VOBA-1610 file (N, C-alpha, C; in pm, whole numbers, padded with zeros to 5 digits, always signed):
BEGIN
Met-17418+08391-00741Met-17265+08333-00752Met-17187+08463-00755Glu-17090+08488-00702Glu-17003+08600-00703Glu-16903+08591-00824Thr-16924+08663-00925Thr-16870+08639-01067Thr-16726+08704-01068Arg-16713+08811-00988Arg-16541+08868-00987Arg-16479+08733-00906Gly-16523+08660-00861Gly-16441+08545-00773Gly-16366+08453-00895Phe-16415+08454-01037Phe-16368+08370-01068Phe-16232+08433-01146Phe-16193+08544-01117Phe-16069+08598-01155Phe-15972+08573-01040Phe-15991+08496-00947Phe-15869+08443-00840Phe-15754+08393-00937Ser-15784+08309-01002Ser-15688+08245-01060Ser-15589+08317-01144Ala-15658+08402-01240Ala-15597+08512-01291Ala-15489+08589-01248Asn-15587+08649-01118Asn-15492+08720-01046Asn-15365+08649-00940Ala-15381+08541-00922Ala-15276+08436-00847Ala-15139+08462-00937Lys-15191+08432-01061Lys-15066+08366-01156Lys-15012+08566-01176Leu-15075+08650-01197Leu-15019+08754-01220Leu-14919+08829-01085Ala-14984+08767-00968Ala-14907+08804-00847Ala-14794+08699-00831Arg-14793+08581-00871Arg-14685+08507-00920Arg-14565+08558-00967Ala-14577+08595-01102Ala-14496+08644-01213Ala-14440+08769-01114Gly-14504+08890-01043Gly-14452+08984-00979Gly-14337+08918-00884Glu-14383+08849-00820Glu-14276+08771-00745Glu-14132+08743-00787His-14157+08686-00907His-14048+08630-00996His-13975+08790-01048Ile-14037+08849-01066Ile-13964+08989-01151Ile-13930+09081-01030Gln-13977+09059-00909Gln-13904+09097-00774Gln-13784+09048-00728Thr-13759+08907-00769Thr-13637+08834-00748Thr-13544+08866-00818Leu-13595+08883-00971Leu-13470+08954-01037Leu-13439+09077-01000Ile-13513+09182-00994Ile-13441+09296-00928Ile-13354+09285-00823Asp-13411+09226-00732Asp-13316+09229-00572Asp-13158+09155-00624Glu-13181+09059-00706Glu-13069+08970-00731Glu-12970+09047-00813Ala-13053+09109-00931Ala-12936+09204-01003Ala-12900+09331-00919Arg-12967+09381-00838Arg-12933+09478-00732Arg-12792+09447-00638Ala-12827+09342-00610Ala-12739+09268-00525Ala-12601+09258-00578Cys-12598+09185-00735Cys-12460+09190-00791Cys-12378+09295-00844Ser-12498+09420-00841Ser-12448+09533-00905Ser-12367+09592-00769Glu-12422+09587-00672Glu-12350+09636-00543Glu-12204+09542-00490Arg-12192+09440-00553Arg-12073+09348-00532Arg-11979+09398-00647Glu-11996+09482-00709Glu-11914+09535-00805Glu-11861+09393-00935Thr-11946+09326-00945Thr-11936+09234-01050Thr-11826+09224-01154His-11797+09364-01217His-11745+09359-01328His-11672+09510-01332Ala-11591+09538-01422Ala-11528+09706-01410Ala-11486+09703-01577Leu-11493+09859-01611Leu-11439+09899-01722Leu-11325+09923-01712Val-11209+09866-01789Val-11063+09920-01796Val-11002+09983-01896Val-10920+10048-01913Val-10869+10117-02019Val-10735+10050-02078Glu-10689+09998-02164Glu-10570+09914-02170Glu-10501+09980-02285Ala-10376+09987-02302Ala-10291+10047-02429Ala-10205+09940-02479Asn-10170+09959-02619Asn-10090+09861-02680Asn-09926+09912-02609Gly-09837+09810-02678Gly-09696+09846-02650Gly-09662+10002-02661Asp-09692+10066-02788Asp-09660+10213-02854Asp-09745+10290-02773Ala-09849+10264-02738Ala-09915+10366-02697Ala-09984+10430-02796Thr-10002+10348-02953Thr-10091+10435-03034Thr-10222+10374-03028Gln-10275+10287-02966Gln-10411+10222-02947Gln-10452+10228-02828Tyr-10580+10262-02770Tyr-10643+10245-02635Tyr-10762+10188-02671Val-10758+10065-02547Val-10902+09993-02602Val-10974+10004-02438Leu-11118+10043-02453Leu-11206+10047-02315Leu-11262+09891-02332Arg-11215+09779-02187Arg-11269+09674-02202Arg-11345+09611-02098Leu-11439+09535-02067Leu-11505+09490-01990Leu-11434+09395-01926Arg-11422+09379-01789Arg-11348+09297-01710Arg-11466+09237-01611Val-11471+09108-01602Val-11562+09042-01522Val-11508+09006-01407His-11550+09028-01292His-11477+08993-01147His-11566+08878-01106Glu-11701+08834-01148Glu-11779+08743-01080Glu-11889+08741-01197Glu-11912+08587-01249Glu-12005+08585-01340Glu-12169+08608-01286Pro-12235+08661-01314Pro-12367+08664-01282Pro-12439+08561-01295Pro-12546+08505-01216Pro-12619+08393-01259Pro-12719+08412-01399Leu-12657+08421-01506Leu-12768+08436-01595Leu-12858+08328-01648Leu-12797+08220-01632Leu-12884+08082-01654Leu-13021+08105-01544Arg-12987+08141-01417Arg-13094+08103-01334Arg-13176+08230-01354Trp-13127+08355-01397Trp-13214+08449-01436Trp-13314+08428-01555Ser-13234+08368-01642Ser-13287+08321-01782Ser-13442+08269-01738Leu-13433+08167-01647Leu-13564+08054-01594Leu-13627+08106-01515Ile-13599+08266-01437Ile-13697+08308-01368Ile-13757+08407-01429Ala-13696+08464-01544Ala-13765+08542-01627Ala-13873+08467-01739Ala-13841+08357-01760Ala-13939+08265-01842Ala-14068+08223-01749Asp-14023+08186-01628Asp-14161+08141-01555Asp-14257+08283-01535Ala-14177+08378-01503Ala-14276+08527-01514Ala-14344+08569-01647Val-14260+08535-01764Val-14360+08549-01895Val-14464+08435-01873Gln-14445+08310-01843Gln-14558+08212-01886Gln-14664+08267-01776Asn-14643+08298-01628Asn-14766+08327-01562Asn-14821+08458-01595Met-14765+08545-01648Met-14820+08640-01726Met-14912+08611-01806Arg-14863+08538-01910Arg-14938+08491-02052Arg-15071+08377-01976Ala-15029+08337-01877Ala-15148+08204-01836Ala-15248+08324-01774Ala-15209+08412-01672Ala-15281+08527-01621Ala-15384+08546-01729Leu-15373+08602-01851Leu-15489+08657-01981Leu-15557+08535-02004Asp-15508+08404-02010Asp-15574+08310-02049Asp-15691+08259-01922His-15650+08251-01799His-15731+08225-01683His-15827+08317-01652Ala-15789+08473-01712Ala-15910+08579-01684Ala-15995+08533-01814Ile-16023+08502-01943Ile-16056+08460-02029Ile-16210+08357-02008His-16110+08234-01929His-16200+08153-01851His-16261+08227-01730Gly-16223+08243-01633Gly-16322+08319-01541Gly-16428+08419-01614Leu-16387+08495-01708Leu-16516+08554-01753Leu-16637+08444-01836Ala-16582+08370-01906Ala-16647+08304-01976Ala-16751+08222-01877Ala-16694+08182-01756Ala-16750+08114-01659Ala-16885+08190-01606Ala-16812+08331-01568Ala-16933+08430-01526Ala-17038+08480-01635Tyr-17025+08461-01754Tyr-17146+08472-01829Tyr-17209+08338-01854Thr-17150+08251-01837Thr-17253+08106-01873Thr-17290+08055-01736Leu-17231+08123-01609Leu-17276+08048-01513Leu-17259+07909-01507Gln-17147+07856-01560Gln-17093+07719-01563Gln-16937+07712-01533Asn-16917+07654-01446Asn-16745+07668-01416Asn-16706+07484-01402Pro-16639+07453-01476Pro-16573+07534-01591Pro-16710+07553-01714Pro-16649+07672-01799Pro-16739+07682-01885Pro-16735+07645-02002Pro-16835+07628-02096Pro-16803+07540-02213Pro-16707+07553-02305Asp-16639+07414-02380Asp-16531+07462-02455Asp-16437+07513-02375Trp-16367+07481-02232Trp-16285+07553-02133Trp-16150+07521-02193Glu-16156+07411-02230Glu-15980+07342-02259Glu-15942+07393-02400Ser-16034+07494-02478Ser-15960+07584-02587Ser-15978+07728-02571Leu-16015+07745-02429Leu-16061+07916-02431Leu-15889+07960-02421Ala-15893+08054-02460Ala-15762+08133-02472Ala-15787+08309-02519Phe-15686+08383-02459Phe-15700+08524-02480Phe-15607+08541-02608Pro-15657+08561-02729Pro-15581+08584-02860Pro-15510+08710-02864Ile-15388+08690-02909Ile-15289+08794-02902Ile-15252+08791-03047Cys-15258+08908-03133Cys-15241+08938-03264Cys-15173+08995-03334Asn-15077+09003-03406Asn-15002+09130-03437Asn-15047+09216-03553Gly-15147+09220-03604Gly-15226+09316-03698Gly-15398+09269-03678Pro-15442+09385-03688Pro-15588+09383-03707Pro-15641+09282-03839Glu-15555+09246-03913Glu-15645+09176-03991Glu-15636+08990-03948Lys-15534+08972-03843Lys-15573+08852-03802Lys-15676+08815-03684Phe-15725+08917-03616Phe-15815+08904-03501Phe-15928+08814-03545Pro-15975+08857-03641Pro-16134+08804-03670Pro-16097+08649-03661Gly-15995+08573-03730Gly-15957+08445-03727Gly-15916+08376-03592Ala-15905+08475-03499Ala-15871+08455-03363Ala-15987+08431-03275Arg-16123+08523-03316Arg-16224+08507-03203Arg-16269+08395-03200Trp-16242+08275-03231Trp-16275+08150-03168Trp-16228+08128-03048Arg-16086+08161-03034Arg-16051+08120-02879Arg-16121+08175-02782Leu-16194+08270-02784Leu-16313+08322-02681Leu-16410+08235-02641Gly-16431+08132-02704Gly-16524+08026-02671Gly-16658+08096-02696Pro-16758+08073-02572Pro-16920+08134-02554Pro-16879+08278-02543Leu-16784+08317-02520Leu-16762+08506-02512Leu-16785+08545-02653Arg-16745+08471-02764Arg-16763+08548-02863Arg-16901+08592-02928Arg-16978+08550-02849Arg-17144+08620-02873Arg-17129+08748-02835Phe-17078+08790-02729Phe-17109+08900-02693Phe-16966+09017-02733Glu-17052+09119-02822Glu-16964+09196-02886Glu-16891+09311-02795Thr-16920+09334-02700Thr-16875+09435-02572Thr-16739+09338-02527Val-16770+09213-02516Val-16618+09126-02484Val-16519+09162-02597Val-16576+09072-02714Val-16494+09087-02839Val-16428+09225-02850Ala-16512+09341-02818Ala-16441+09483-02870Ala-16342+09525-02769Ala-16350+09459-02624Ala-16242+09499-02530Ala-16130+09407-02541Val-16155+09279-02589Val-16004+09193-02617Val-15964+09249-02731Glu-16029+09322-02825Glu-15952+09366-02937Glu-15861+09502-02931Ala-15923+09586-02827Ala-15878+09717-02808Ala-15751+09711-02704Leu-15745+09568-02677Leu-15612+09536-02589Leu-15522+09461-02686Gln-15532+09456-02803Gln-15445+09383-02887Gln-15307+09526-02904Pro-15210+09430-02918Pro-15076+09504-02932Pro-15071+09655-03021Tyr-15127+09604-03148Tyr-15146+09699-03232Tyr-15239+09846-03209Asn-15356+09810-03102Asn-15419+09912-03065Asn-15358+09956-02952Arg-15239+09923-02868Arg-15185+10000-02771Arg-15069+10066-02763Glu-15053+10193-02684Glu-14957+10234-02673Glu-14860+10199-02583Pro-14672+10198-02564Pro-14654+10283-02713Pro-14658+10158-02839Lys-14709+10186-02937Lys-14717+10126-03045Lys-14527+10061-03085Asp-14495+10134-03062Asp-14330+10106-03116Asp-14286+09985-03057Leu-14350+09950-02909Leu-14312+09844-02816Leu-14438+09745-02792Pro-14452+09670-02891Pro-14624+09593-02877Pro-14573+09474-02778Leu-14638+09526-02639Leu-14576+09453-02537Leu-14664+09309-02532Leu-14819+09309-02530Leu-14833+09171-02562Leu-14787+09048-02682Gly-14757+09150-02790Gly-14668+09079-02876Gly-14557+09043-02829Ile-14447+09109-02801Ile-14318+09053-02717Ile-14374+08927-02611Leu-14493+08968-02517Leu-14498+08847-02431Leu-14547+08740-02486Gln-14618+08751-02613Gln-14663+08599-02663Gln-14534+08519-02755Glu-14452+08619-02800Glu-14321+08595-02890Glu-14250+08503-02786Leu-14202+08557-02649Leu-14135+08526-02531Leu-14193+08403-02488Asn-14280+08379-02469Asn-14388+08255-02416Asn-14402+08153-02539Asn-14376+08187-02637Asn-14420+08039-02750Asn-14257+07993-02776Ala-14125+08090-02761Ala-13996+08055-02740Ala-13950+07952-02625Asp-14015+07999-02533Asp-13961+07922-02413Asp-14033+07793-02427Lys-14154+07781-02480Lys-14187+07637-02488Lys-14083+07526-02573His-14000+07613-02642His-13892+07533-02724His-13790+07525-02703Arg-13734+07641-02617Arg-13576+07664-02612Arg-13556+07777-02474Ile-13457+07745-02411Ile-13430+07880-02324Ile-13391+08028-02373Val-13479+08107-02336Val-13493+08240-02386Val-13369+08311-02291Phe-13264+08319-02345Phe-13141+08374-02273Phe-13124+08526-02198Val-13125+08556-02104Val-13082+08653-02043Val-12924+08708-02047Thr-12888+08790-02128Thr-12755+08810-02161Thr-12706+08934-02080Arg-12580+08946-02099Arg-12530+09098-02046Arg-12500+09189-02157His-12536+09311-02153His-12514+09404-02284His-12487+09534-02220Ala-12418+09604-02324Ala-12378+09729-02275Ala-12489+09850-02340Ile-12506+09926-02218Ile-12641+10021-02245Ile-12540+10161-02213His-12521+10237-02340His-12445+10363-02309His-12506+10519-02338Ser-12470+10600-02328Ser-12539+10725-02363Ser-12487+10802-02505Gly-12390+10730-02537Gly-12352+10769-02651Gly-12241+10862-02641His-12174+10909-02504His-12072+10999-02487His-11953+10932-02434Val-11858+10977-02499Val-11700+10912-02469Val-11623+11045-02471Ser-11538+11039-02387Ser-11460+11159-02360Ser-11293+11076-02340Val-11230+11152-02466Val-11065+11078-02518Val-10991+11226-02466Ser-10921+11207-02353Ser-10846+11355-02341Ser-10696+11298-02344Met-10630+11396-02377Met-10443+11390-02428Met-10394+11470-02326Pro-10294+11402-02260Pro-10189+11500-02161Pro-10126+11590-02267Asp-10078+11722-02198Asp-10009+11819-02254Asp-09872+11731-02344Ser-09835+11617-02274Ser-09700+11553-02286Ser-09732+11499-02430Val-09813+11489-02488Val-09836+11390-02622Val-09773+11462-02723Pro-09691+11480-02802Pro-09647+11557-02941Pro-09762+11615-03004Ala-09761+11769-03071Ala-09846+11846-03115Ala-09907+11763-03250Gly-09796+11671-03315Gly-09803+11610-03443Gly-09913+11514-03421Val-09929+11423-03317Val-09983+11317-03282Val-10165+11338-03298Thr-10210+11261-03395Thr-10399+11302-03401Thr-10426+11162-03394Arg-10572+11157-03370Arg-10639+11039-03378Arg-10662+11004-03531Thr-10647+10857-03537Thr-10665+10853-03680Thr-10811+10729-03683Ser-10827+10681-03617Ser-10967+10601-03604Ser-11031+10576-03474Gln-11135+10516-03461Gln-11207+10472-03327Gln-11342+10374-03379Arg-11347+10271-03272Arg-11449+10201-03292Arg-11538+10204-03194Arg-11669+10265-03210Arg-11748+10265-03089Arg-11843+10152-03032Phe-11841+10110-02914Phe-11929+10083-02864Phe-11977+09928-02937Ala-11925+09808-02890Ala-11944+09673-02935Ala-12096+09645-02896Ser-12192+09581-02983Ser-12308+09522-02939Ser-12309+09394-02928Gly-12417+09341-02850Gly-12420+09205-02837Gly-12413+09126-02716Pro-12414+09035-02666Pro-12354+08995-02514Pro-12225+09038-02482Met-12211+09040-02368Met-12080+09102-02305Met-12006+09002-02236Ala-11909+08941-02260Ala-11839+08845-02197Ala-11686+08918-02142Asp-11632+08828-02070Asp-11515+08892-01979Asp-11395+08929-02103Gly-11328+09065-02116Gly-11252+09110-02207Gly-11327+09178-02334Thr-11466+09165-02326Thr-11500+09229-02464Thr-11464+09349-02504Glu-11429+09409-02637Glu-11397+09564-02619Glu-11518+09635-02659Leu-11540+09718-02586Leu-11640+09825-02596Leu-11603+09930-02657Tyr-11470+09997-02661Tyr-11460+10088-02757Tyr-11309+10090-02775Ser-11274+10144-02874Ser-11110+10154-02913Ser-11087+10303-02974Val-10984+10333-02943Val-10920+10483-03037Val-10774+10437-03080Thr-10719+10490-03182Thr-10613+10452-03257Thr-10528+10604-03281Phe-10448+10619-03247Phe-10347+10763-03284Phe-10247+10726-03365Ser-10193+10860-03429Ser-10087+10819-03559Ser-09957+10823-03495Gly-09924+10795-03383Gly-09835+10814-03288Gly-09828+10748-03167Pro-09713+10768-03094Pro-09749+10741-02968Pro-09807+10882-02857Ala-09897+10810-02798Ala-09981+10893-02727Ala-09957+10858-02564Val-09871+10854-02492Val-09892+10785-02366Val-09943+10875-02281Gly-10019+10824-02177Gly-10131+10862-02085Gly-10249+10922-02127Val-10308+10864-02220Val-10438+10927-02279Val-10547+10873-02165Lys-10672+10941-02158Lys-10760+10893-02061Lys-10898+10895-02141Ile-10963+10777-02123Ile-11094+10744-02174Ile-11224+10751-02067Glu-11290+10801-02093Glu-11432+10799-01992Glu-11556+10793-02094Ala-11641+10702-02058Ala-11756+10665-02117Ala-11881+10629-02041Gln-11998+10696-02074Gln-12115+10656-01989Gln-12175+10543-02026Ile-12131+10393-01985Ile-12189+10265-01999Ile-12217+10212-01909Glu-12332+10141-01904Glu-12379+10032-01775Glu-12376+09945-01852Ile-12362+09807-01797Ile-12345+09690-01825Ile-12508+09613-01745Val-12567+09596-01810Val-12720+09560-01781Val-12752+09399-01816Pro-12816+09325-01743Pro-12898+09194-01826Pro-12996+09229-01907Val-13025+09187-01994Val-13102+09212-02089Val-13170+09110-02167Ile-13287+09112-02236Ile-13337+09021-02282Ile-13377+09069-02440Lys-13341+08952-02539Lys-13403+09007-02680Lys-13512+08955-02725His-13568+09050-02796His-13711+09052-02841His-13738+09108-03022Arg-13825+09097-03059Arg-13866+09158-03173Arg-13825+09307-03165Pro-13752+09363-03257Pro-13721+09494-03282Pro-13860+09592-03249Gly-13843+09688-03193Gly-13883+09801-03185Gly-13933+09894-03251Ala-13990+09995-03291Ala-13986+10135-03412Ala-13838+10183-03412Asp-13769+10168-03304Asp-13638+10226-03331Asp-13510+10122-03358Gly-13562+10013-03393Gly-13470+09925-03417Gly-13417+09841-03342Met-13401+09853-03176Met-13408+09808-03071Met-13434+09690-03058Asp-13359+09580-03028Asp-13420+09463-03019Asp-13359+09371-02881Val-13333+09480-02795Val-13324+09395-02640Val-13318+09514-02570Ser-13371+09454-02447Ser-13457+09541-02358Ser-13380+09534-02205Ala-13325+09617-02123Ala-13319+09565-01970Ala-13420+09489-01930Val-13399+09352-01895Val-13463+09254-01832Val-13592+09281-01747Asn-13520+09380-01618Asn-13618+09410-01520Asn-13739+09494-01546Asp-13668+09606-01659Asp-13761+09692-01744Asp-13887+09635-01810Leu-13816+09536-01917Leu-13911+09490-02013Leu-14010+09415-01913Leu-13979+09320-01803Leu-14064+09219-01737Leu-14171+09337-01662Gly-14113+09424-01603Gly-14219+09533-01536Gly-14340+09581-01631Ala-14297+09659-01778Ala-14366+09708-01856Ala-14495+09589-01887Leu-14411+09455-01914Leu-14545+09372-01934Leu-14621+09305-01830His-14563+09319-01734His-14646+09304-01598His-14761+09418-01614Gly-14713+09560-01596Gly-14832+09627-01618Gly-14948+09635-01717Glu-14882+09594-01824Glu-14987+09589-01956Glu-15103+09451-01927Val-15029+09350-01852Val-15110+09261-01804Val-15232+09293-01699Ala-15165+09357-01600Ala-15255+09404-01511Ala-15354+09504-01561His-15331+09581-01667His-15433+09667-01727His-15527+09559-01795Gly-15484+09452-01867Gly-15574+09369-01944Gly-15688+09323-01832Leu-15618+09272-01720Leu-15709+09209-01621Leu-15832+09279-01592Asp-15753+09413-01555Asp-15860+09536-01501Asp-15982+09535-01575Val-15921+09555-01730Val-16063+09584-01820Val-16158+09453-01838Leu-16085+09330-01836Leu-16170+09224-01832Leu-16277+09205-01717Arg-16207+09277-01608Arg-16287+09211-01515Arg-16381+09307-01480Arg-16377+09427-01540Arg-16505+09504-01562Arg-16601+09490-01651Leu-16593+09375-01728Leu-16696+09313-01808Leu-16799+09231-01716Ser-16736+09175-01631Ser-16819+09078-01542Ser-16946+09121-01545Pro-17022+09038-01568Pro-17200+09070-01545Pro-17224+09049-01398Gly-17336+09134-01365Gly-17350+09162-01223Gly-17316+09250-01135
//
């Protein structure tokens, strides 16, 4: 019996996730090339305040992208469970293996929770090499620990069972803003306040940045390094960030699951 053949369905699930991710990449690139939005500077009536706003020319298909992202997440999570099923079949030489309906790849957020989750491995929990390998793949043991990838995968998959996990439009910025005043502005006019970078979902007209002057300042220019990208919300990382560009995050999750499948595949007997 060819034991490595038991990983066929896990590989197929991961490949399907990759197709979804590529669809998102292609569609997001196409939207970007159509210049679906712009950043515009608007001044109030007496030129004492300037606002940098998002202007949307064409709404991206955020609901469609949300559903595609969810399909990718579900396929990646299923790939890990299918791998455990395949490995159990390989070790027991039974297909389906014993207790196949309850088999799953456990994902735990801390080492204290792993012992109580070992039962999900079914007959595999008798093999310490398998148990050790599964624990080594847990998010608390993997790098980067500031973004626990399998923990995020589990979180998104669980959430999607009950509600749509929305992809939203978000501003990613470098923190650099340039405000230049022409020589024609009176010397006594000074910058009195500024508000930097809105956070959260972006809609048409969202104020990204504003600056206020003590008097009329006609002709002020604002330049900022800002990129508007589709993002998905997740648990905060070590840096406090709780959103990631959806294509980047899904790509990282795909790589982590591929690594997990490779580790489990190498444990196949024979």
